[in-house]
C-alpha positions as CSV (number, residue, x, y, z in Angstrom):
1,M,98.8,204.8,46.7
2,K,96.0,204.9,49.2
3,F,95.6,201.7,51.2
4,L,92.6,200.2,52.8
5,V,92.6,198.6,56.2
6,T,92.2,194.8,56.3
7,I,88.6,193.7,57.0
8,A,87.0,190.4,57.8
9,V,84.0,189.2,56.0
10,V,82.1,186.7,58.1
11,L,79.7,184.0,57.1
12,F,77.4,183.2,60.0
13,S,76.0,179.7,60.6
14,N,72.2,180.3,60.8
15,N,69.1,180.1,58.6
16,L,69.1,183.8,57.5
17,H,70.0,184.7,54.3
18,A,74.6,192.0,40.0
19,G,75.7,191.9,43.7
20,A,77.9,194.1,45.9
21,Y,81.6,194.5,46.5
22,I,83.7,194.3,49.6
23,F,85.1,197.8,50.7
24,A,82.0,199.6,49.2
25,G,80.3,201.8,51.8
26,E,80.3,205.2,53.4
27,S,84.0,205.0,54.5
28,N,85.6,204.2,51.1
29,G,82.8,205.2,48.7
30,I,79.5,203.6,47.7
31,D,80.6,203.3,44.1
32,I,83.6,200.9,44.8
33,I,84.2,198.0,42.6
34,T,86.7,195.4,43.9
35,H,89.1,193.4,41.8
36,P,91.1,190.3,42.7
37,S,94.8,190.1,43.6
38,N,97.1,190.8,40.8
39,Y,94.8,193.0,38.7
40,T,96.6,196.3,37.9
41,G,94.3,197.8,35.3
42,N,95.6,195.9,32.3
43,S,93.8,193.5,30.1
44,G,94.5,189.7,30.1
45,V,94.2,186.8,32.4
46,V,94.6,187.6,36.1
47,E,95.9,184.5,38.0
48,V,95.0,184.1,41.7
49,N,96.7,181.2,43.4
50,V,94.9,179.4,46.1
51,C,96.5,177.3,48.8
52,I,95.6,175.1,51.7
53,N,97.5,175.8,54.9
54,P,99.4,172.5,55.6
55,S,98.6,172.9,59.4
56,S,94.9,172.6,58.8
57,V,92.9,170.1,60.6
58,D,91.7,167.6,57.8
59,A,94.0,169.3,55.3
60,A,94.0,166.2,53.0
61,D,90.2,166.1,53.1
62,M,90.1,169.8,52.0
63,V,91.9,169.2,48.7
64,I,89.1,167.8,46.5
65,P,86.6,170.4,47.5
66,T,89.1,173.1,47.0
67,L,89.9,171.9,43.5
68,N,86.2,171.8,42.9
69,I,85.9,175.5,44.0
70,I,88.6,176.6,41.8
71,N,87.0,174.7,38.8
72,T,83.6,176.4,39.7
73,F,85.0,179.9,39.5
74,N,87.1,179.2,36.5
75,E,84.1,177.9,34.6
76,L,82.2,181.1,35.7
77,Q,78.7,179.8,34.9
78,G,75.7,180.9,36.8
79,F,72.9,178.7,37.6
80,N,69.4,178.9,39.0
81,N,68.0,175.8,41.0
82,N,71.5,175.8,42.6
83,L,70.5,174.4,46.0
84,V,70.3,170.7,46.6
85,F,68.9,169.3,49.9
86,G,68.3,166.1,51.6
87,G,68.5,162.8,49.8
88,A,69.4,164.6,46.6
89,N,72.9,165.4,47.8
90,N,75.7,163.4,49.3
91,I,75.8,165.3,52.6
92,P,74.9,163.3,55.7
93,S,72.0,164.6,57.7
94,G,73.2,167.1,60.3
95,Q,76.5,168.1,58.6
96,I,77.5,171.3,56.8
97,D,79.1,171.1,53.5
98,W,82.6,172.6,53.6
99,E,82.8,173.0,49.9
100,S,79.6,175.2,49.8
101,V,80.9,177.4,52.7
102,A,84.4,177.8,51.3
103,L,83.0,178.6,47.9
104,H,81.3,181.6,49.5
105,E,84.5,182.6,51.2
106,V,86.6,182.4,48.1
107,G,84.1,184.7,46.5
108,H,84.8,187.3,49.2
109,C,88.6,186.8,48.7
110,I,88.2,187.9,45.0
111,G,86.0,190.8,45.8
112,L,82.4,190.0,46.3
113,A,80.4,191.1,49.3
114,H,77.1,189.9,50.6
115,P,74.1,191.0,48.4
116,N,72.2,191.2,51.7
117,L,72.9,193.2,54.7
118,G,73.8,190.2,56.8
119,S,74.5,190.3,60.5
120,Q,76.0,193.6,61.6
121,T,75.5,196.5,64.0
122,G,71.9,197.5,63.8
123,V,70.8,194.4,61.8
124,S,69.6,191.1,63.2
125,G,67.0,188.4,62.7
126,S,65.1,188.4,59.4
127,N,66.3,192.0,58.8
128,T,69.6,190.5,57.7
129,N,67.9,189.6,54.4
130,Y,67.4,193.3,53.3
131,T,69.5,194.2,50.3
132,N,73.0,195.5,51.1
133,S,73.1,199.2,51.7
134,T,74.5,201.9,53.9
135,N,72.3,203.2,56.8
136,G,72.0,206.7,55.2
137,V,72.4,210.2,56.7
138,D,70.3,209.3,59.8
139,D,72.7,206.4,60.6
140,V,69.8,204.0,61.1
141,F,68.6,201.3,58.7
142,T,65.0,201.6,57.4
143,F,63.2,198.3,57.3
144,N,59.9,198.1,55.3
145,D,59.2,194.9,53.2
146,G,56.4,196.6,51.2
147,S,53.1,195.1,50.2
148,D,54.4,191.6,49.3
149,N,55.9,191.2,52.8
150,I,59.0,189.6,51.3
151,I,62.2,191.0,52.6
152,G,64.8,191.8,49.8
153,S,62.4,192.1,47.0
154,G,61.8,195.2,44.8
155,D,59.0,196.8,46.6
156,D,61.0,197.2,49.9
157,V,60.9,200.8,51.2
158,R,64.4,201.8,52.7
159,G,64.2,205.5,53.5
160,D,67.6,207.2,53.2
161,D,69.6,204.0,53.1
162,Q,72.0,204.1,50.1
163,N,71.8,201.0,47.9
164,L,75.2,199.1,47.4
165,F,73.8,196.3,45.2
166,W,74.4,196.5,41.4
167,F,71.2,195.3,39.6
168,N,70.3,195.0,35.9
169,D,69.0,198.3,34.6
170,N,65.2,198.4,34.4
171,V,65.0,194.7,35.1
172,N,66.0,194.3,38.8
173,N,66.0,190.5,38.7
174,P,69.2,188.9,40.1
175,F,68.1,185.6,38.5
176,V,68.3,186.8,35.0
177,A,71.6,187.7,33.2
178,S,71.7,190.9,31.3
179,P,74.9,191.2,29.0
180,P,77.0,193.0,28.5
181,F,78.1,192.9,32.1
182,D,79.2,196.5,32.6
183,A,78.0,199.9,33.7
184,T,75.8,200.2,30.6
185,T,73.5,197.4,31.8
186,Y,74.2,197.1,35.6
187,T,73.7,200.0,38.0
188,R,73.3,201.0,41.7
189,E,71.1,203.9,41.0
190,L,67.5,203.6,42.2
191,A,66.4,205.9,39.4
192,D,67.1,203.0,37.0
193,L,64.7,200.6,38.6
194,P,61.7,199.3,36.6
195,N,58.4,201.1,37.2
196,G,56.8,199.9,40.4
197,D,60.0,199.0,42.1
198,S,61.5,201.0,45.0
199,F,64.8,199.1,45.9
200,A,67.2,196.7,44.4
201,T,66.2,193.0,44.5
202,N,68.7,190.6,46.1
203,P,69.1,186.8,45.3
204,D,67.5,185.5,48.6
205,I,65.9,182.1,48.4
206,N,62.5,183.5,49.4
207,V,62.7,186.2,46.7
208,A,63.7,183.6,44.2
209,A,60.7,181.4,45.0
210,D,58.4,184.4,44.7
211,L,59.9,185.1,41.2
212,G,59.5,181.5,40.0
213,F,62.9,180.1,40.7
214,A,62.7,177.3,43.2
215,N,65.7,176.2,45.3
216,T,67.8,179.2,44.2
217,E,70.0,181.5,46.0
218,G,73.2,183.6,45.3
219,V,76.2,181.9,46.7
220,M,77.3,185.2,48.2
221,Q,74.1,185.6,50.1
222,Q,75.0,185.3,53.8
223,G,74.1,182.1,55.7
224,S,74.6,178.4,55.5
225,R,72.2,175.6,56.2
226,G,72.9,171.9,57.3
227,D,72.5,169.3,54.6
228,E,72.7,171.9,51.9
229,D,74.7,171.5,48.8
230,Q,75.3,174.9,47.2
231,R,78.3,174.2,44.9
232,L,77.2,176.1,41.9
233,L,77.4,179.9,41.4
234,G,74.1,181.8,41.0
235,V,73.4,184.1,38.0
236,D,74.1,187.1,40.1
237,D,77.4,185.9,41.5
238,V,78.7,185.6,37.9
239,A,77.2,188.9,36.8
240,T,78.9,190.7,39.6
241,L,82.3,189.2,38.8
242,R,81.9,189.9,35.1
243,L,81.0,193.5,35.8
244,A,84.3,193.7,37.7
245,M,86.0,192.2,34.7
246,S,84.9,195.0,32.6
247,G,87.8,196.9,34.1
248,L,88.4,200.3,35.5
249,D,86.3,202.0,32.8
250,E,83.5,199.6,33.6
251,T,82.9,199.2,29.9
252,A,83.0,195.6,28.3
253,N,85.4,194.8,25.4
254,T,88.0,197.5,26.0
255,N,91.6,197.3,26.7
256,D,91.4,197.0,30.6
257,D,89.1,194.0,30.6
258,Y,90.3,190.8,32.3
259,T,89.4,187.3,33.1
260,I,90.0,185.6,36.5
261,R,91.8,182.2,36.6
262,L,92.3,180.6,40.0
263,V,95.4,178.3,40.3
264,Y,95.9,175.6,42.9
265,G,99.2,176.1,44.8
266,G,99.0,173.0,47.0
267,L,99.6,172.6,50.7
268,T,101.3,175.8,51.6
269,N,100.4,179.2,53.2
270,N,102.1,181.5,50.7
271,C,99.4,182.2,48.2
272,D,97.1,185.0,47.1
273,I,94.3,183.1,48.9
274,N,95.3,180.9,51.9
275,I,92.6,178.6,53.4
276,Y,93.0,177.4,56.9
277,N,90.9,174.9,58.9
278,D,92.2,176.6,62.0
279,P,92.2,175.0,65.3
280,G,92.7,178.3,67.0
281,Y,89.7,179.9,65.2
282,S,86.4,180.0,67.3
283,G,84.0,181.4,64.7
284,F,82.3,179.7,61.8
285,A,84.0,180.8,58.6
286,V,85.7,184.1,57.7
287,C,87.6,185.8,54.8
288,G,90.1,188.5,55.9
289,V,91.1,190.8,53.0
290,G,93.3,193.8,52.6
291,G,93.2,196.1,49.5
292,S,94.5,199.3,47.9
293,F,92.9,201.7,45.4
294,L,93.6,201.4,41.7
295,S,91.5,204.4,41.0
296,N,88.9,206.6,42.8
297,N,86.3,203.9,42.6
298,H,88.2,200.8,42.1
299,V,90.1,198.7,44.6
300,G,92.5,195.7,44.1
301,I,92.8,193.0,46.8
302,T,96.3,192.7,48.3
303,T,95.8,189.9,50.8
304,G,93.2,187.1,51.3
305,D,93.0,184.6,54.1
306,I,90.2,182.1,54.8
307,Q,89.6,180.5,58.2
308,T,87.1,177.8,59.0
309,N,86.4,176.3,62.4
310,P,87.4,172.5,62.6
311,N,85.0,172.0,65.4
312,T,82.1,172.5,63.0
313,N,80.5,169.3,61.9
314,W,81.8,169.5,58.4
315,F,81.3,167.2,55.4
316,F,84.2,167.2,53.0
317,N,83.0,166.3,49.5
318,D,85.1,163.5,48.1
319,V,83.5,163.7,44.6
320,S,85.5,165.8,42.0
321,N,83.9,168.2,39.4
322,F,87.2,169.2,37.9
323,D,88.9,168.1,34.7
324,D,90.9,171.2,33.9
325,V,92.3,172.6,37.0
326,I,95.6,174.5,36.7
327,F,98.4,173.6,39.2
328,E,101.0,176.0,40.1
329,D,104.6,174.9,39.2
330,G,103.4,171.5,38.1
331,F,102.1,170.6,41.5
332,E,99.5,167.7,41.2
């Protein structure tokens, strides 16, 4: 079995901001779809256990937001208007919501990449908001935001950059669901864009506003803002997970479809996803994953570890949204 090297997917703390999959790109293949730990190509429920490293700073305060995150992914509902700011949320001014950030990182640990380019070699500033792609044959990203001057929208001109974002066929709107969620309705191919569009649209907050969806952004969009509650998945986040759930044949309602069920494993570091508010980590937040090929264009995650920096001015939500969280081995 061909194995992939472990990679780290980083969420940077700045104001920059159906989806893409980790491991997809020029090295492993642009058509890669990534699946969570324990999926082997068979139908059924794929359980992924999630733990909190007991050595974490503020480990006890991480429990409720972690259970909330598990419940959010298990409910698998996508929302617009999923950003809550200021007095409308319970986050003190100047603090960053740990639950919102960790929700994003768990998304990486079950296979989701940034819909946008994010901060990387050759990409900085507002250019991070362009839709996720390779840099093409010329090894240089092309940046042209088109006539609307909105980065990440459908009229961007990207030269020979190869699109990595799966969009709804002939719709190209990440804020609208287009079931069934499989390769019959979602595509990477620019030939499947609606008339007038030149590149895949990503779920950026500015793109959302232009399309009539206020206070909306995909959870997997790179970036985190102070005093921002983003504890609900976006429409595109769910569509991308459901596309993966159509299995290796990328066709819904066949015998390799699956559903993801996250399970809370308690305070330990021996789970499929281990979360560590790590006193030795100097970044902001990161998910490190390893994977192996299940088929030519499909990868299964083998390891997943999240680190957050305890020196960040975190807010730990103490209000639960869960009523049906599954606990491993009866742990409660």
